[in-house]
N, C-alpha and C positions, 0 to 999 in steps of 0.2 A: 663618588663621594660616599662616606661610610655610614650605613645605616643604623642609625641607633635602636631600631626595634628587630635587629635581625636575630636576635637572641630571646626575643618572646615569642609565647605562644599566643593564638589568635584570642584566645580567652583573657590573658594579660592585657592585651593591646584594647580591647573591648573596656575592659575596668577600667584603664588608664583614659581613654576618651569619655567614658561617661563619668569619670569623676570631674576631667576638666571640663565636659559640657554643664555638670551640674553646677561647679564653681562657678563658672562664667555667666550662667542665667542667675544664679541668686546675687550675684554683684551687680549686675544690669537692673534688677528689679529692686534692690535697695535704691538705686539712683534713680530709678523711674518713681518709685514713690516719694523721693524725696522731689524731684523736680515737678512733678504732675500732681501731689497731693499735700505732700507736709509743707512745702515752701513754694507755693505757687506765686509768681510775681504779678503784681498788682498792676492794674492798666487805668490811667485815668482820662486817656485817649485825647492826649495831647503831649507835644513836644517839649522838652526842657534845654535849655541853653545856659550853661554857667556864665553867670556876669559877675565876677567877684566871688567872694566868699559870702555863703547863707544868702544867695540872690539867684533865683533862677527865672531866666525871660521864658515865657510861654508863647509857642507857637503851633503852627499845623495843628490847630484844634480841629478834630473829626465833626464835621456837620451832623447835628441831630445828636452828638454822643453827649457823655456824663459832664463833660468839662463844661460843653456848651449850655447843657441843661441848668447849670449850677452858675450862670452867669459870666463866666469866665471868657476874657476877649483875647484875642490874640495881641501881643503887646505888653500884656498883663506881667506883674513880677512876684512868684511865689516865695514868700521869705518864712512860713512858719506852717507847721502841719501838727494839729491839734495842739497848738501853744508852744509846740516844740522847734526850737532852731537845729539847724543842719549845716554842715561845712560846705558840702558837693552834693553834685547829682546822686551820687552812688549811695549817700548817708541817706538823702530824703526819698530813692525808691527802697532802701532797707525798712523804712519806717511804714511807707505805704503797703508792703510785702505781707505786714502784719495784719492788715485790715482787711484783706482781699473777700469782697463780697458785703462789705460794711460799708458805713456812712464814716468821713472822717472831716474834721473843719480844717478849711483853707483859708491862712489870712493873706489877701492878695494886696499887692501895691497899685495902684492906678491913677498915675498922673501924682497929685501931690496929697492924695488920701488914700487910706487902706480900708479894708471891709474883711470881715469873715463870711465865709460860704460854706456850705454842706455838699461834698460831692461824694457820690458812689463809687469806691474803687471795685473795677472789675478784675475777676479772675482772669489771667490772661492764658491764652491756650497756645502751647508752643507745637504748633503743627509739624514745623521741621523737626525737632526732636521727637515726636510721637510717630512721623512715617520713617525717620531713621531707624530706630528701634523695631518696629515692624519689620524694615527690611534687614535688619541683623538677626531678628528671632528667626524669619522664614528661612535664612541660610543656615542658620544654628540647628534648626529642626531637619532640614534636608542633608547636609552634613552628616549629622548624628546617624541619620537612616542609613545612608551610604556606606560610613566606616564601619557600623554595626553588621551590615550584611558581608562586606567582605573587608575586613582589618589588617589584611597581610598586603593589600595590593597598595603600590606607592602611590599611584592617583589617587586612590580613594582616601589615603592619609593626607595627602596634601590639598584635596577637596573639604577636609575636616578641619585641618588645619586654619584654611582660608574662613571657613565657616564660624570656626569658634571665635578668630581674631575679629571677622566683621562683627560679630553680635557684641564683643568688649567694644572694639573702635566705634559703633553708630550707638552702643547703648550707653557711652559715656560722652557723648558729643557735647552735651548741655552739663556743664560741670562746674559749678558757681559755689565752691566751699568756703563758709565765713567759720575761722577758727573761733569766735565769738559764740555762735550759736550751734554749731555742729560738734557733735561728740567726736573726742580723737579717734576713736577706733573707726570710725565712719569715713574719717578725712584720709587716714592712714590707709585703708582699705581701697576708697574708691580712687585716691591719689596715685597709689601704686598702681592699679590697674588700669589709669589712664596712661602712665609712663609705659607699661608694657604693651598696651595698644599703640600709644603712637610709634614705637619703635619697631616693634614687630609685625603690626598688621600691615603698613605701608610695603615691607619686603614680600609678605606674603601676596597681597595682591598682584604684584609684577611677577614673582615665580611663579605662581599658579597659572597664569594665562600664558607663562614663557614655556609650560610643558603642556599645557591643555588649549586646543584640541591636537595640535602639533608640537613634538618638543624643539624647540629652538635651540641652536648649536652653542649661544652663550649661556644656556641656562647653568648648566653646572660650574662656569667659570668663575674661580675665586674672587678675580678683579672686580665683577660685577657683584658678588654677593656682598663683597668688603664696601663697595660703593653705595649700594643701598644701605647697608646697617649704617654707615658713617653719614650719610645724608639725612636718613630718618633720625638719628641721634643729635644731630647738630640741630636739626629742624624742632624735635622735641626741648632741647635745652633752650633755643633761641624763645619757644613760645613760653616756659616756664619762666623766663627772665623778664621778657618784655609783657608779661600778663598784667603787670601793674599800669600799662600805659595803653589800656584796652580801647580808650578813645581815639586814639592814634590809626590813622590809614593804616600804617607800615602793620601796626599789630594784626589788622583785620586780614590784610592779604597774606601775611605769612601764616594765621592760622588757616586761612581755607587753602592755602597751598599745600600745607601738612595735612589737611585733613583729606582733601580730593585729588590732589595732583597725582598721587600714585595709583589712584584707583581708575583715575581717567585713562592714566598710561597703561595701565592692563586693559582696561576696554578696548584701547586703541591698538595692543598688541594682538587680541583675540581677533579684532576686525582685521587686520591684516593678515592674520593666520588663516580666515576664514575664504578671503578672495584670492589671496596668495600661495599659500602650502597644503591647505587642507585637499583630500582626496575628492575628485568629483562626486563618488558614490556616497560621499558621508556628507555632503552638505545638506540634504532633506532633513538630516538627522540633527546636524548643528543648527539648522534656522531658528528653531526655537529660541536657542543660545543667544543667536544673533540678535533677534527680536528684544530679548531681555537686555541686552546689551545697549542696542538702541534707545529703549526706554530709560533705561538708567543715565544714559548721555544727557538725554533731553531735559527728565526732571530732576537730576542733580544740577545741571545747566539751569535751568530756570530758577532753581531755588537760590543757585549764588547769585544769578543775574539779580534777582530783586534783591536781595539781603545786601548786594554790594550796591546798586544804584541807589536803594534808599532804606537803609535797614530798618528805618523808623515807621516806615509805610508799611513794612510787613507786622511789627509789633503793634501798631494802632488799630490795622485793617488786617487780622489774620487769614479772612478768609481769601486773599491773595496766593496766600501757600496752598490752597487746597489741591490744587492739581499734583503736590508732590506725595500727598497721600496714595498714590497709584504706585508708590516705590514697591508695595509688596508685592506687584506682579513679576520683579525681576526674579526673585527666588521661585516663584510659583513656576516659571517658565523655565527655570534650570531645572527643578525638580522632574516637570512633565518630560524635558529631552532626557534626562537620566533614567527614569525608569519606562518610559515607554519605549526607547530607541535603546535603551542597553548600553549608553555610551562609556559608563564604567563598569562594566561586565556586572551589573545586577538585575538579576531576575531571580527572585525568591521563589514564585510559583514553579517555572519550568524545571530550577533544580530539585526542587521538591517533587517533581514528576519523573524527572530521571533518576531519583535515588529509588522512589518507590518501583519504577520500571527494571532497574538494578536488580532489586532483590527479589521481585519476583521472577526474572529469568534466573538468578542463581539458585532460589528453591525449585525451580523445575529442573535444571540442571543437575542440582543434588538428589531429587527424586530419580531420575534416570539412571544416572550413575549408580544410585544404590540398588535399584531394581536388578541393572545388567549386572553388577557386581556380586550380589548376593546370589543372582540365578547361576554365573558362570562358578562361583564357588559351590555350590550344590552338586554342581555338573561335573565339576573338577573331583570332588571327595567320591561321589557316587558312581562314577566313571561312566558317564552318560554322555560324554564329547561327541560320540559318532552318531548318537540318537537323535536326528536335528528335530523331530516330532517331540521328545520329551524337553530338548531345552526349549522350544516355544511353550509348551505348556506350561514348563515350571515357570517361564518369564512372566506367562498372563498369571498365574497363580500368586506369584510375589507381588505383582502390580495390585491385583485386589486386596492383598493385606496392608499394601503399604500405603493404598490409595485414601483411606481415613484420616491416616497419619499427615498425608501430603494436604489434604482438606484443611484439616484443622491449622496446620500451620499457613496455608496460604489465607484462611479467614483472620488469623493472629496477624499477619502481615497487612492485610486489608485494613484492620482495624488500628493497626498503629500508624497507616500513613493517611486513613481516611480518603484516598483518591477520589472516588466518586462524592464522597459524602461533602470533599473540600469543595469541589467544585460546586455543587448544589447550595451548599451554604453560601458560597460566596454570591451565587446566582440568585439565593433569597435575600441576602442583606443588600444587595443592590437593587431589587424588585421593592423591598419594603421602603428603601430610601426613595426611590422615583416615584411611587403611588402617590404619596402624599402633595405632590407637585402637580399632580393630574387631576383636572375638576371637569374635562369632559368626558362623556361616557366613552367615545369613539377612541379617545387617544387612550383609556384605560384599557380598551378591548384590544387596540394594536399593540400596548406594552405586553398585555399576556400574552399573546400569538408569538412576539419577537423572542419574549424570554423563554417560552417552553422550546420553539423550534430552535433557536441554538444552543440551549442547554441540553436537553433531550434528542438532542439530531433527528426531530419529528417533522414530517413534510405537510402532513395532512391533519389539520386543525381546526376545530369550528367551537366557536362561543355563541352560545345560545342564550339570551337574556328575558327572562320572565318579566312582564311589566304590569301584571296583577290583571286589571279589567283592560288596560289598554293593551293593543297589539305586541307580538313580541318581536324581537330584534335579534337577527342572526347574522354574525360575522365570521366568514371562513376563509381558509388556505389552501389553494389547490383541490378544494372541493366545490362541486356545485352547490348551491344554497337551495335549490330545489329538494335535495334529500332532508331537509330538516325543517319539515313541516309537522311539527309536536304538538298535538292537543293535551289537554289536561283530564282527559276522560278517563275510565276505567280501562285495566290493560295496556295503558300507555307509559312511555318510559319515563315520564314526570311522574307519573304516580307510583312507578316504581322505586325512583330516587327518594321520593316522598317518604315512604314506607321505610326502606331499608337505611337512608340516609349516611351512605359511605358511598365510595367507588364503585362502581359496576363493572366486572371483566366481561367483554363482550367476544372474547376471541371465537367462543363456541357457539357463537349466535347461529351458523349456518349448520352445524354439527345435530346429526340425531340425538346426542346428548343434552341438547339444550333443554333447560328448565326454565327459562326465564319467562316469567308471564308479562310478555310483551305481545302485543296483537301484531297479525302479519303484515300489516302495510307497513307499520313502522320499522320492522325488522328487516323490510325489504329495503326501506330507506336508509338503515345504518350498514346494511351488509354492501349494498352497491357505492356507499360512501365510504367503506374501506375502515369504519369507527373500529377500534378495539377495545377502548376503554372510555366511561364516561364518569365525570366525578363531578359532583352536585357542588353548588356554592351556596350554601346555609347562611342565614344571619337569625341567629337565633332558631326559631319555629318556622321561618319561610324561607322559602326556596328563591333563590334570587337569579339563579341560572345554571348551566350546566357548562364545563368544559369537554367534549369531545375530542379524542385525539385518536390518530391512525397508528400504524405500526412505525416501530422505529428504524431508521434506516440500517441498523445493524442486525436488522430481521429478530432480535431476541425479543423475548416476552418482557412484559412490564415486572420489573422487580418490587420488592416491598420498599425498596428505597426511591423507586420511581413514584409509586403511588403516594408514598409518604410526601414526595415534592409536591405532587400535583396538588392532594389535598389541602396542604399550607398555601399553595398558592390561590388554590379555591377559596379559603379561610380569609388571606388578605385583599382577593379581588371582591367578594363580597361588600367587605366593609366600605372599599374605596368607590365600588358602584353605588352603594348607598349613600355614602356621602355627596358623589356627584350629583344624585337626586336632591338630595336634602338644599347642596348649593345651589342648585337651578332654582329649587323652591324658593330659597332665601333671595335669590335675586330679584324674583319675580315678585316677591313680598317687599323686598325694598323699593322695587320699583312704585308698585301701588302705595306703599307708605312715602315715598317722596310724591308721588302725584296727589295724596291728601294733604302732605304739607303746604304743598302750592295750592290747592284747594282753599288751604284753611287761611294761607296767606289773601289770595284772592277776594275770602268773604270778611276776613276781618278788614279789609280796606274797603268794603261798601259799608261798614258801620261808620259813624262819624269820628272823624279825626281826634277830636275835643268837645268837653261839655260847652254849650253855648254861653254867651254872655250876654245878660239883657237887664237894664234895670229895673228893679223891682222883682227879680226873680232869680232862685238858685237853680240850676238844673245839671242833676247827675244821673248818667247812664251807664250800664254795661251789659253784658251777654258773655256767658261762659259755656262752651258746647259741650255735651257729653262725651262725645267723641270728638274726631278731628276736626269735623265739620257740623254743624247744627242747621234746624230749621227754625231756630227763633230769629226775630228781626225787629231792632228798634232804629228810631230815627228823629230828628229834629229837623223841622224845614222851616228856615225862618222866611216868613210871607213880608214882613215890614217891620220896621224901628220898633212897632208897638204889639206885632202879631207874631206868634211860633206854634206851630203844629207840632205836637208830641205823638208819636206811632210807636206801639208796641204788638207784635204778632206772633203766632204760634202756627207753624205748618205741623199738621198730624205727621207722627214719626219721627225719626232721626236719621244722620247719616248723610250720605251723598243725594239722594233724591230728594229729601227736605230742603238741604241746602240750594238745590237749584231751581226750586219752587220758591224758595225765599229771596233769590237774585232777581226773578222774574216778577215778583210782588212789588220789589221796590221801585223797578221803573214805573209801575203803573201808580202807585202812590205818589211820587214825586208829579206825575203828568197830572193825574187828579187833582194835587194840591193847588195847581196853578190856574186850574180851570172851575173847580168849582169854590164857594163860598162858607160852605157848611160840612161839618165831619159826615153828617149823614149822605148829602149827594155824594161825598167823594166816595164813600161806602158802597152805594148803590151802582156809582159807575164803574168802581173797581170789580164788584161782583158779576156785572154782565161781562167786562174784558176776560176776566179768568174763567167763567164758567166753561166755555168751551174748551180751553184749552188744558184744563184741570181733570187728571184720572178720576172717575168717577167716585173709585174708594177712597180719595183723599180728599180733605177740605183744609180751609185757613180760618183759624182765629183773628181777630184783630180788634184793637180799642185805639181809638184818636181821640186826642184832647185838643183843642184849639183855644188857646189863651190870647184873650184881646185886653190889653192892658190899659188901653184907652178908656175900653168901655168898663173895664175892670169886672169881666166876667169870662167863665170857663164853659165851652161847649164840648160835652162828651160824648161819643157815641161808640157803641162795642158791638161788634158781630160774632157773638157767641163766646165773647173772650171772657176772662177772670173779672171779676167785679172791681172796679178801682175803690181804692180806699183813700176816705178823706180824713185828716184829723186837724180841729180846730178847738182851741182850747183844752186839749187833752182828751176831747171826746172823738171818737172814732166811727165814721160810718159808711157803708160800703153804697156805692152807686149802683142800683140794679138796672139800669135800663136794657127795654129788652132787644133782642137781635139773634138771629142765627147764624151757624158759620160761613164764610165765602167759598163760594162753589158748591154748595149744596141744593142750591134750588135757582131757576134761571133768572126769575125776577119779581112777579107779584108777590109772591109769599114772604121773598126776601123784604121787599118794600113794606110790606103791611107789618113784619114782625120787628124791623127796624123801629129803635127808638132813639131821638137825642135827646139830652138831660143838660139843662143851662144852669149854672151856678154862680153867684159872685164871686169874685176874688177877694177873701178877707187879708189881713195881715197875718203875718206868721203861720197861715194855713199850710199843711202838708197834704203833697197829693202822691200816691205811690201807683204806678201801673206796672203789672208784672205777668209772668207767666205761672204756669201751675209747675214747673219744675221748683217753684221755691216753697210753695206749701205743701207739695207732694213729695217733697225728699225724704226717704226713707233711711231709719238706720238699719243697725245689724238684725232686729227682731221684724222687719217689716213696716213698723210703725210709721205714720205718717207724722211731718212737721206740724201741720195745720194751721188755719188761716189766725188763731187766738195767738200765738206765739208773736206773729208780726202785727197784730194790732198791740200787743203788750209793749213792743218796743216803739213804736211810734208813740205810743203815750209816755214811756218813761224817756224818751230820747228827745223830746218835743223841741228843745231848746238848741239841738245841735244843728249843725250844717247839713245840707242835701247830701254832700257826700259822705260826711260821717255817719249819717243814719243808713246810706247804702251799704258802708262799710259794715256796721253792726249788724245789719240783717243777714248780710252771706257770714260773718264770723258764726251767728248763730245756727245756720243750715249747716256749716261745717261741723262745728261740736256735735250738733243733734245727728249728725249722719255718722261721725265717728270712722271708722274703719271701712265702712261700707260704701260702694262705688256711686258714683253721681248716675243716674239710670234715666236723667233728664236733662236737656238743655235749661239754663239759668239765665232769665232775663228780666230786668227790671230799670223802672225810670223814678227818680224821687224829684220832686218839683216842689220848692218852698216859696211862698211870697216873703217879701221882705221890703223894708221901708227904703224908698230910693235914696235915702240920705246916707246909709250905710254902704251904697255902692258906688264907691269912686275910685 
């Protein structure tokens, strides 16, 4: 068969394929933008069936979907959308496509009546088109790299053709152009691309696999190529003609066969070639391609089955097609096999190394020939052929003269090809890409050792990690760890590295000319370990660790290139190690935070779930901790329909310890409330119980008020707590009953100091019980809110409800505090006596 590229140079071929690759990519990106962004299909999560003109039967409503939420049921008829009539389902679909992501009005007929309902039109996700576009894009990238690497190869160009047509074929799979809404240039461009792809892509699918991995006899037969071209052309014409009948099963079957039949045929040909014709030694290399083919067959088959059995199910519930998003794995496996096993003779790195070696060898040959030739000419002209000693001396002299020239030329070649630097740069790139994924110190250290060992061919390596005040960590390869017991004292290796802040050459460590200020003990350790170079890992001014390396396998001393590589690795490693430490710290911090959140939830669960409801009283309570958990406590204990106990307490301090004491005190309060009749007796009993179990540095203040609605009195008793405020007829007074904090004294002194006050309950009287987090709230200038502000609120908001007064107090505290942090827990209970007639 005639090769149309035979007369073109590699550069011209590269330009041609680059042009077509870019053109196809642009065409497919235009269609991708149209299908996935510009003209997204609307989805109302139900199926329409045409029942005459301007009438759609609604069925298969998705459970919990937008149609069901709009009150639409199976068997309803859709007759208008936003008051607009339509003739067919395709017209109705075109209407809702305009409103993707917005609400429209459906006019629904149900039986003998009709109604309007608002329904949200969802943006449909075309997973099939997205997955196939990625499938084509993957092949486009791999094919482009292959043909750019070796443009004159037939198999490389065939694969590039296969890849370009795959992108065009699958990138235009979903193509629904409407002349009424699309510009003519876009219709012409995408339509032409669709026709070209439909005719030539199927041929490419079959012909490529007829040639790869084994050339089949029928590959170059004219009858086969003619048959493929004729069949694909007829199918394309048939699809274009029958596209007006998309609702018929015949069109669906025809479309799917033309789309995927040839691809499945190509996959089948490859599978047969793999098991029947491919040489056994090539089977491991071809295995990734076989895996890719199997994945492609399974996923395409699955997608076809889903869309054939019930295409509406895939439309209404796109998640069914989620598995086919794995189609991108197919070109990835192809690319892996091609570049890993050189299936198409592609190996850029090896070819670069061969060129470098060839040029270097040629330079050496030219040098030797020049020296020998010039020496021979001198001997010839000066008649010294028979004097062997003079010949040897002249050759040596010429060699010395030309050696600088040779050295400069060698350096120039090295700079041109960057042989060692290329390998080092690649290793560094891989290392820097790998490090961010490693969050464990052990993983980072092992990665450093492996990279240095494989890149620089060093057997003995030690990574010494300094952990500040903690014990240092040492990881070695082919060296005993006992040699790396470094201290941070005077004349140590660590002290030397901290002072010089650069790699230290240790080749002369055992030599009499050694001038390194390292103490003898550490010198002996380094000599026995065979360490030749120490590279510090600095993070700003802090030494994170040391990379110690032994002799290179080649026996050469470390070049500046080697030292630069190790210094760069050390810098990257220092950041990674510090990140690992921070990550560990963050995990620990997150664990503590989660535990605090759990403690907060538990503590909030100890507070009353809601305010109590009693005829004649309005009660509202709240507690806001300064941190996640707090030491304030409030409670309502209903003793009967006519009695309720109100409790507010404050544990000295805040945080977890205060919260634990708070939870302990709650149980004691509930027990005492049902054992004793007065607040005083309750507090005496609680003090006795808590004294033994409370830390001597801690104490608890508490105030208890027993409201007796039958006797219309309230008994108030406080143990060192803030005075309760009572507001009657806009006059506020503080209840000063004596008492000391719980847990400060065992018994007698507490009992003598505590005092219970009995006050009659009057209509519209306000009672405020609070902790010092309110009155001692501080602003940016460390000024305290004070009690007078609260008194003014009680006077001015006298007629408000208990809950509204509570809110006013909180707002006042927030406004006063401004940007200052809350330094103490805030807790209060507001009680207001009201007429029983108003509680119904």
